[in-house]
C-alpha beads as a LAMMPS data file, in Angstrom:
LAMMPS data file: protein, C-alpha beads

295 atoms
294 bonds

1 atom types
1 bond types

-500.0 500.0 xlo xhi
-500.0 500.0 ylo yhi
-500.0 500.0 zlo zhi

Masses

1 110.0

Atoms # bond

1 1 1 -392.962 444.078 -163.030
2 1 1 -394.857 440.959 -163.395
3 1 1 -392.304 438.486 -162.597
4 1 1 -391.212 437.687 -159.396
5 1 1 -387.840 437.798 -157.319
6 1 1 -386.630 435.162 -154.627
7 1 1 -383.349 436.094 -152.169
8 1 1 -382.375 433.500 -150.427
9 1 1 -380.277 435.628 -147.661
10 1 1 -381.077 439.174 -146.689
11 1 1 -377.449 439.660 -145.541
12 1 1 -376.337 443.339 -146.383
13 1 1 -375.953 441.994 -150.388
14 1 1 -379.613 440.404 -150.014
15 1 1 -380.931 443.258 -147.885
16 1 1 -379.615 445.627 -150.261
17 1 1 -380.810 444.295 -153.600
18 1 1 -384.310 443.234 -152.435
19 1 1 -385.140 447.066 -151.858
20 1 1 -383.789 447.899 -155.059
21 1 1 -386.560 445.238 -156.686
22 1 1 -388.988 446.223 -154.359
23 1 1 -389.029 450.367 -155.649
24 1 1 -388.023 449.052 -159.102
25 1 1 -392.021 447.561 -158.651
26 1 1 -390.856 443.774 -158.282
27 1 1 -392.731 441.675 -155.958
28 1 1 -389.579 439.672 -153.429
29 1 1 -390.303 437.108 -151.533
30 1 1 -387.614 435.850 -149.253
31 1 1 -386.219 433.902 -146.851
32 1 1 -382.618 433.891 -143.747
33 1 1 -382.430 432.377 -140.675
34 1 1 -382.725 435.596 -139.294
35 1 1 -385.700 436.753 -137.964
36 1 1 -384.719 440.107 -138.138
37 1 1 -383.574 440.358 -141.299
38 1 1 -386.797 438.991 -142.608
39 1 1 -387.941 441.316 -140.436
40 1 1 -386.699 444.249 -142.237
41 1 1 -387.841 442.944 -145.596
42 1 1 -391.666 442.140 -144.309
43 1 1 -390.991 446.299 -143.505
44 1 1 -389.720 447.328 -147.339
45 1 1 -392.982 445.394 -148.525
46 1 1 -391.365 441.767 -149.097
47 1 1 -393.048 438.603 -148.544
48 1 1 -391.403 436.837 -146.431
49 1 1 -391.101 432.181 -147.401
50 1 1 -390.587 429.753 -144.527
51 1 1 -387.325 427.975 -146.200
52 1 1 -385.911 428.697 -149.817
53 1 1 -387.830 426.205 -151.164
54 1 1 -391.311 428.368 -150.802
55 1 1 -389.566 430.620 -152.746
56 1 1 -388.197 429.056 -154.881
57 1 1 -392.099 428.258 -156.003
58 1 1 -393.392 431.239 -155.272
59 1 1 -390.325 433.241 -157.886
60 1 1 -389.436 433.173 -161.577
61 1 1 -385.494 434.600 -160.855
62 1 1 -383.969 433.055 -157.226
63 1 1 -381.651 434.758 -156.128
64 1 1 -378.985 433.759 -153.588
65 1 1 -375.902 435.755 -151.619
66 1 1 -375.467 433.091 -148.608
67 1 1 -372.207 433.593 -145.851
68 1 1 -370.153 430.149 -146.765
69 1 1 -370.727 427.310 -148.627
70 1 1 -372.164 425.219 -145.719
71 1 1 -375.284 427.779 -146.070
72 1 1 -374.941 426.970 -149.300
73 1 1 -375.379 423.234 -149.976
74 1 1 -378.319 423.676 -147.013
75 1 1 -380.222 425.335 -148.692
76 1 1 -379.683 423.271 -151.750
77 1 1 -379.844 419.825 -150.382
78 1 1 -381.104 420.479 -146.703
79 1 1 -384.908 420.210 -145.289
80 1 1 -387.023 422.413 -148.188
81 1 1 -383.996 423.965 -150.295
82 1 1 -384.325 424.166 -153.667
83 1 1 -384.799 420.495 -154.630
84 1 1 -387.624 420.931 -152.639
85 1 1 -389.119 423.050 -155.744
86 1 1 -388.163 420.402 -157.960
87 1 1 -390.678 421.045 -161.261
88 1 1 -391.630 424.856 -160.671
89 1 1 -390.084 426.723 -163.460
90 1 1 -387.040 429.009 -161.950
91 1 1 -383.843 429.826 -162.628
92 1 1 -381.413 430.278 -160.069
93 1 1 -378.604 432.489 -159.886
94 1 1 -375.912 432.195 -156.780
95 1 1 -374.602 435.638 -156.285
96 1 1 -371.302 434.986 -153.453
97 1 1 -368.175 434.321 -153.950
98 1 1 -367.006 430.534 -153.305
99 1 1 -364.556 428.283 -154.247
100 1 1 -366.014 426.344 -158.196
101 1 1 -365.465 422.990 -157.126
102 1 1 -368.223 423.721 -154.272
103 1 1 -370.517 426.233 -157.033
104 1 1 -370.046 422.952 -159.407
105 1 1 -371.200 421.177 -156.137
106 1 1 -374.672 422.444 -156.185
107 1 1 -374.826 423.111 -160.238
108 1 1 -374.473 418.638 -160.642
109 1 1 -377.120 418.714 -157.414
110 1 1 -379.843 421.005 -158.988
111 1 1 -379.540 419.776 -162.677
112 1 1 -380.045 416.760 -161.429
113 1 1 -383.942 417.696 -160.798
114 1 1 -383.214 419.674 -163.374
115 1 1 -383.253 423.589 -162.195
116 1 1 -381.551 424.951 -163.916
117 1 1 -378.498 427.253 -160.931
118 1 1 -375.807 430.404 -162.710
119 1 1 -372.331 431.108 -161.559
120 1 1 -372.822 435.109 -160.648
121 1 1 -370.718 436.849 -158.761
122 1 1 -371.410 440.129 -157.505
123 1 1 -368.883 443.117 -157.630
124 1 1 -369.248 446.119 -155.657
125 1 1 -369.462 446.618 -151.929
126 1 1 -373.149 446.378 -149.751
127 1 1 -373.314 450.194 -149.898
128 1 1 -372.917 450.106 -154.119
129 1 1 -375.282 447.148 -153.773
130 1 1 -377.478 449.431 -151.738
131 1 1 -377.244 452.493 -155.258
132 1 1 -377.116 449.672 -157.733
133 1 1 -373.182 449.942 -158.096
134 1 1 -373.142 446.748 -158.677
135 1 1 -371.572 444.636 -161.640
136 1 1 -372.842 441.851 -162.672
137 1 1 -370.259 438.341 -163.853
138 1 1 -372.865 435.468 -165.321
139 1 1 -371.802 432.063 -166.102
140 1 1 -373.517 429.196 -167.112
141 1 1 -376.302 428.008 -169.557
142 1 1 -376.726 430.933 -172.065
143 1 1 -380.088 430.395 -172.177
144 1 1 -381.169 430.549 -169.114
145 1 1 -379.193 433.582 -168.429
146 1 1 -380.549 435.224 -170.448
147 1 1 -383.819 434.991 -169.091
148 1 1 -382.599 437.129 -166.320
149 1 1 -380.440 439.855 -168.442
150 1 1 -384.642 441.919 -168.125
151 1 1 -384.021 441.814 -164.150
152 1 1 -380.773 442.689 -164.068
153 1 1 -381.794 446.358 -164.009
154 1 1 -383.964 445.822 -160.312
155 1 1 -380.395 445.952 -158.626
156 1 1 -377.441 446.061 -160.884
157 1 1 -375.961 449.433 -162.844
158 1 1 -374.030 446.927 -165.825
159 1 1 -374.071 442.977 -166.474
160 1 1 -372.001 441.279 -168.539
161 1 1 -371.560 437.521 -169.750
162 1 1 -368.971 435.344 -169.572
163 1 1 -369.196 432.492 -170.465
164 1 1 -368.965 429.237 -169.007
165 1 1 -369.728 427.682 -165.814
166 1 1 -367.423 428.958 -163.180
167 1 1 -365.443 431.937 -165.610
168 1 1 -367.988 433.947 -163.468
169 1 1 -366.282 432.898 -159.833
170 1 1 -362.984 433.695 -162.089
171 1 1 -363.802 437.021 -162.901
172 1 1 -364.870 437.401 -159.035
173 1 1 -361.577 436.738 -158.036
174 1 1 -360.258 438.642 -160.393
175 1 1 -362.312 441.970 -159.323
176 1 1 -361.702 441.343 -155.419
177 1 1 -357.955 440.357 -156.261
178 1 1 -357.494 444.509 -157.329
179 1 1 -359.822 445.261 -154.797
180 1 1 -358.139 443.820 -151.317
181 1 1 -354.828 445.477 -153.374
182 1 1 -357.081 449.141 -154.072
183 1 1 -358.843 448.766 -150.615
184 1 1 -354.720 448.740 -148.189
185 1 1 -353.451 451.631 -151.334
186 1 1 -355.034 453.860 -150.525
187 1 1 -355.884 453.620 -146.582
188 1 1 -351.931 453.510 -147.073
189 1 1 -351.858 457.155 -149.252
190 1 1 -354.532 458.580 -146.526
191 1 1 -351.972 457.520 -143.855
192 1 1 -348.972 459.201 -145.542
193 1 1 -350.717 462.133 -145.811
194 1 1 -352.507 463.015 -143.085
195 1 1 -348.949 462.094 -141.554
196 1 1 -348.167 464.414 -143.173
197 1 1 -349.886 467.283 -142.348
198 1 1 -352.982 466.827 -144.545
199 1 1 -356.462 467.507 -143.093
200 1 1 -358.214 464.092 -144.320
201 1 1 -360.792 465.195 -145.871
202 1 1 -359.280 467.557 -148.157
203 1 1 -357.063 464.277 -148.774
204 1 1 -360.332 462.932 -150.026
205 1 1 -361.411 465.708 -152.092
206 1 1 -357.902 466.016 -154.085
207 1 1 -357.479 462.419 -154.829
208 1 1 -360.692 461.571 -155.392
209 1 1 -360.002 464.451 -158.950
210 1 1 -356.431 462.708 -160.024
211 1 1 -355.860 460.709 -161.478
212 1 1 -354.659 457.805 -159.165
213 1 1 -358.449 458.125 -157.720
214 1 1 -359.800 454.432 -157.834
215 1 1 -363.533 452.946 -157.011
216 1 1 -362.141 451.422 -154.102
217 1 1 -360.216 454.914 -152.638
218 1 1 -364.104 456.056 -153.634
219 1 1 -366.070 454.280 -151.513
220 1 1 -364.347 453.689 -148.714
221 1 1 -361.918 457.291 -148.304
222 1 1 -365.081 459.109 -146.508
223 1 1 -365.291 456.388 -144.080
224 1 1 -361.374 456.759 -143.381
225 1 1 -361.483 460.272 -143.533
226 1 1 -364.423 460.056 -140.965
227 1 1 -361.534 457.327 -139.168
228 1 1 -365.856 454.978 -138.501
229 1 1 -365.606 451.940 -139.556
230 1 1 -368.699 451.090 -137.408
231 1 1 -370.683 450.917 -139.830
232 1 1 -370.065 447.651 -142.557
233 1 1 -370.590 447.044 -146.112
234 1 1 -367.531 444.767 -145.969
235 1 1 -366.378 442.420 -142.551
236 1 1 -364.096 441.863 -142.199
237 1 1 -364.131 438.188 -140.745
238 1 1 -366.489 438.400 -144.016
239 1 1 -362.971 439.486 -146.283
240 1 1 -360.729 437.220 -145.028
241 1 1 -362.684 434.173 -146.776
242 1 1 -362.498 435.856 -149.568
243 1 1 -359.466 436.447 -149.306
244 1 1 -358.383 432.970 -148.671
245 1 1 -360.568 431.634 -151.709
246 1 1 -358.690 434.046 -154.235
247 1 1 -355.147 433.043 -152.371
248 1 1 -355.651 429.231 -153.017
249 1 1 -356.791 430.043 -156.906
250 1 1 -353.561 431.996 -156.968
251 1 1 -352.233 429.247 -155.756
252 1 1 -353.574 425.883 -157.937
253 1 1 -352.686 427.681 -161.639
254 1 1 -348.876 428.914 -160.326
255 1 1 -349.477 432.505 -160.009
256 1 1 -347.578 434.410 -158.346
257 1 1 -349.522 437.364 -156.720
258 1 1 -346.556 439.363 -153.388
259 1 1 -348.952 443.094 -153.628
260 1 1 -352.211 440.839 -152.604
261 1 1 -349.704 438.274 -150.889
262 1 1 -348.531 441.372 -148.846
263 1 1 -352.104 442.788 -148.623
264 1 1 -353.446 439.816 -146.750
265 1 1 -351.630 440.373 -143.736
266 1 1 -353.093 444.160 -143.024
267 1 1 -356.645 442.568 -143.291
268 1 1 -354.437 439.545 -140.805
269 1 1 -353.716 442.835 -138.478
270 1 1 -357.209 444.276 -139.012
271 1 1 -358.807 441.017 -137.288
272 1 1 -356.813 440.700 -134.562
273 1 1 -357.253 444.565 -133.352
274 1 1 -360.201 444.166 -133.161
275 1 1 -361.116 444.977 -136.377
276 1 1 -363.651 441.626 -137.583
277 1 1 -366.712 442.794 -137.088
278 1 1 -365.700 446.167 -138.762
279 1 1 -366.344 447.667 -142.771
280 1 1 -362.506 446.519 -144.670
281 1 1 -361.733 450.434 -144.704
282 1 1 -360.825 449.242 -140.955
283 1 1 -357.565 448.428 -142.273
284 1 1 -356.389 452.696 -142.547
285 1 1 -356.829 452.172 -138.645
286 1 1 -354.458 449.626 -139.105
287 1 1 -351.787 451.107 -140.647
288 1 1 -352.127 454.891 -139.027
289 1 1 -351.170 452.557 -135.126
290 1 1 -348.384 450.958 -137.496
291 1 1 -347.167 454.830 -138.590
292 1 1 -347.989 455.933 -134.548
293 1 1 -350.482 458.610 -136.089
294 1 1 -352.160 460.211 -133.301
295 1 1 -355.951 460.611 -135.014

Bonds

1 1 1 2
2 1 2 3
3 1 3 4
4 1 4 5
5 1 5 6
6 1 6 7
7 1 7 8
8 1 8 9
9 1 9 10
10 1 10 11
11 1 11 12
12 1 12 13
13 1 13 14
14 1 14 15
15 1 15 16
16 1 16 17
17 1 17 18
18 1 18 19
19 1 19 20
20 1 20 21
21 1 21 22
22 1 22 23
23 1 23 24
24 1 24 25
25 1 25 26
26 1 26 27
27 1 27 28
28 1 28 29
29 1 29 30
30 1 30 31
31 1 31 32
32 1 32 33
33 1 33 34
34 1 34 35
35 1 35 36
36 1 36 37
37 1 37 38
38 1 38 39
39 1 39 40
40 1 40 41
41 1 41 42
42 1 42 43
43 1 43 44
44 1 44 45
45 1 45 46
46 1 46 47
47 1 47 48
48 1 48 49
49 1 49 50
50 1 50 51
51 1 51 52
52 1 52 53
53 1 53 54
54 1 54 55
55 1 55 56
56 1 56 57
57 1 57 58
58 1 58 59
59 1 59 60
60 1 60 61
61 1 61 62
62 1 62 63
63 1 63 64
64 1 64 65
65 1 65 66
66 1 66 67
67 1 67 68
68 1 68 69
69 1 69 70
70 1 70 71
71 1 71 72
72 1 72 73
73 1 73 74
74 1 74 75
75 1 75 76
76 1 76 77
77 1 77 78
78 1 78 79
79 1 79 80
80 1 80 81
81 1 81 82
82 1 82 83
83 1 83 84
84 1 84 85
85 1 85 86
86 1 86 87
87 1 87 88
88 1 88 89
89 1 89 90
90 1 90 91
91 1 91 92
92 1 92 93
93 1 93 94
94 1 94 95
95 1 95 96
96 1 96 97
97 1 97 98
98 1 98 99
99 1 99 100
100 1 100 101
101 1 101 102
102 1 102 103
103 1 103 104
104 1 104 105
105 1 105 106
106 1 106 107
107 1 107 108
108 1 108 109
109 1 109 110
110 1 110 111
111 1 111 112
112 1 112 113
113 1 113 114
114 1 114 115
115 1 115 116
116 1 116 117
117 1 117 118
118 1 118 119
119 1 119 120
120 1 120 121
121 1 121 122
122 1 122 123
123 1 123 124
124 1 124 125
125 1 125 126
126 1 126 127
127 1 127 128
128 1 128 129
129 1 129 130
130 1 130 131
131 1 131 132
132 1 132 133
133 1 133 134
134 1 134 135
135 1 135 136
136 1 136 137
137 1 137 138
138 1 138 139
139 1 139 140
140 1 140 141
141 1 141 142
142 1 142 143
143 1 143 144
144 1 144 145
145 1 145 146
146 1 146 147
147 1 147 148
148 1 148 149
149 1 149 150
150 1 150 151
151 1 151 152
152 1 152 153
153 1 153 154
154 1 154 155
155 1 155 156
156 1 156 157
157 1 157 158
158 1 158 159
159 1 159 160
160 1 160 161
161 1 161 162
162 1 162 163
163 1 163 164
164 1 164 165
165 1 165 166
166 1 166 167
167 1 167 168
168 1 168 169
169 1 169 170
170 1 170 171
171 1 171 172
172 1 172 173
173 1 173 174
174 1 174 175
175 1 175 176
176 1 176 177
177 1 177 178
178 1 178 179
179 1 179 180
180 1 180 181
181 1 181 182
182 1 182 183
183 1 183 184
184 1 184 185
185 1 185 186
186 1 186 187
187 1 187 188
188 1 188 189
189 1 189 190
190 1 190 191
191 1 191 192
192 1 192 193
193 1 193 194
194 1 194 195
195 1 195 196
196 1 196 197
197 1 197 198
198 1 198 199
199 1 199 200
200 1 200 201
201 1 201 202
202 1 202 203
203 1 203 204
204 1 204 205
205 1 205 206
206 1 206 207
207 1 207 208
208 1 208 209
209 1 209 210
210 1 210 211
211 1 211 212
212 1 212 213
213 1 213 214
214 1 214 215
215 1 215 216
216 1 216 217
217 1 217 218
218 1 218 219
219 1 219 220
220 1 220 221
221 1 221 222
222 1 222 223
223 1 223 224
224 1 224 225
225 1 225 226
226 1 226 227
227 1 227 228
228 1 228 229
229 1 229 230
230 1 230 231
231 1 231 232
232 1 232 233
233 1 233 234
234 1 234 235
235 1 235 236
236 1 236 237
237 1 237 238
238 1 238 239
239 1 239 240
240 1 240 241
241 1 241 242
242 1 242 243
243 1 243 244
244 1 244 245
245 1 245 246
246 1 246 247
247 1 247 248
248 1 248 249
249 1 249 250
250 1 250 251
251 1 251 252
252 1 252 253
253 1 253 254
254 1 254 255
255 1 255 256
256 1 256 257
257 1 257 258
258 1 258 259
259 1 259 260
260 1 260 261
261 1 261 262
262 1 262 263
263 1 263 264
264 1 264 265
265 1 265 266
266 1 266 267
267 1 267 268
268 1 268 269
269 1 269 270
270 1 270 271
271 1 271 272
272 1 272 273
273 1 273 274
274 1 274 275
275 1 275 276
276 1 276 277
277 1 277 278
278 1 278 279
279 1 279 280
280 1 280 281
281 1 281 282
282 1 282 283
283 1 283 284
284 1 284 285
285 1 285 286
286 1 286 287
287 1 287 288
288 1 288 289
289 1 289 290
290 1 290 291
291 1 291 292
292 1 292 293
293 1 293 294
294 1 294 295
């Protein structure tokens, strides 16, 4: 592949995306504040850059997958941030889940330097990212988006252009609203079946082939079967950020979300019970404890 991909943020999602790009034949240059994360990228054949600005100067398309708004602000305007690469020919795909106002601030700061940032959040877990089972919701400058489209199959199975900047995030909020509920529903169903005497693996096998299945049942179900949530593809503590963003978004539009609001308490209970660093599938353990189910 002739194009070079930049990856800023090498956490669960960023590392999986980078590995897939490398496997697809792209040159990948990346950076992260975590040295072990950088070392893992180098071991896979990627090149490590000293800063976000250095990534941008070396890449044609830069993806950012970041844990917080503060990290986004630093990547954009911090020392040797993306603004320092003004004059280089690159497009930024901002893949994180943040409030639209914060992404808009980053977009405007970069636009003032002639740099295009697209709002392109991803639908899928870290486990799905490892298998290229992601969907990209693109929004912003359509010409810049079309420049990115040819590389998307290198890390995702589907992509959609949904219009003006910020619409990608709106679509992601809708998608994650469903993820939050479906994950709890899957856990509740497992606990109900197990408390009634059914085998967890049998529940998974049968329901996965039924009208009641969901993508979250299929993705998170194996963890619930094993009752092992240590291999986090979305940590409960990180998911709390997304829950807060979605809740505020719904409230800003005066939309009641009774199922989503109810689900939020179960994730909070997961935090309180020590599952913060575990996968969100750990809500199954929370509900099992509430049902006094011994596994």
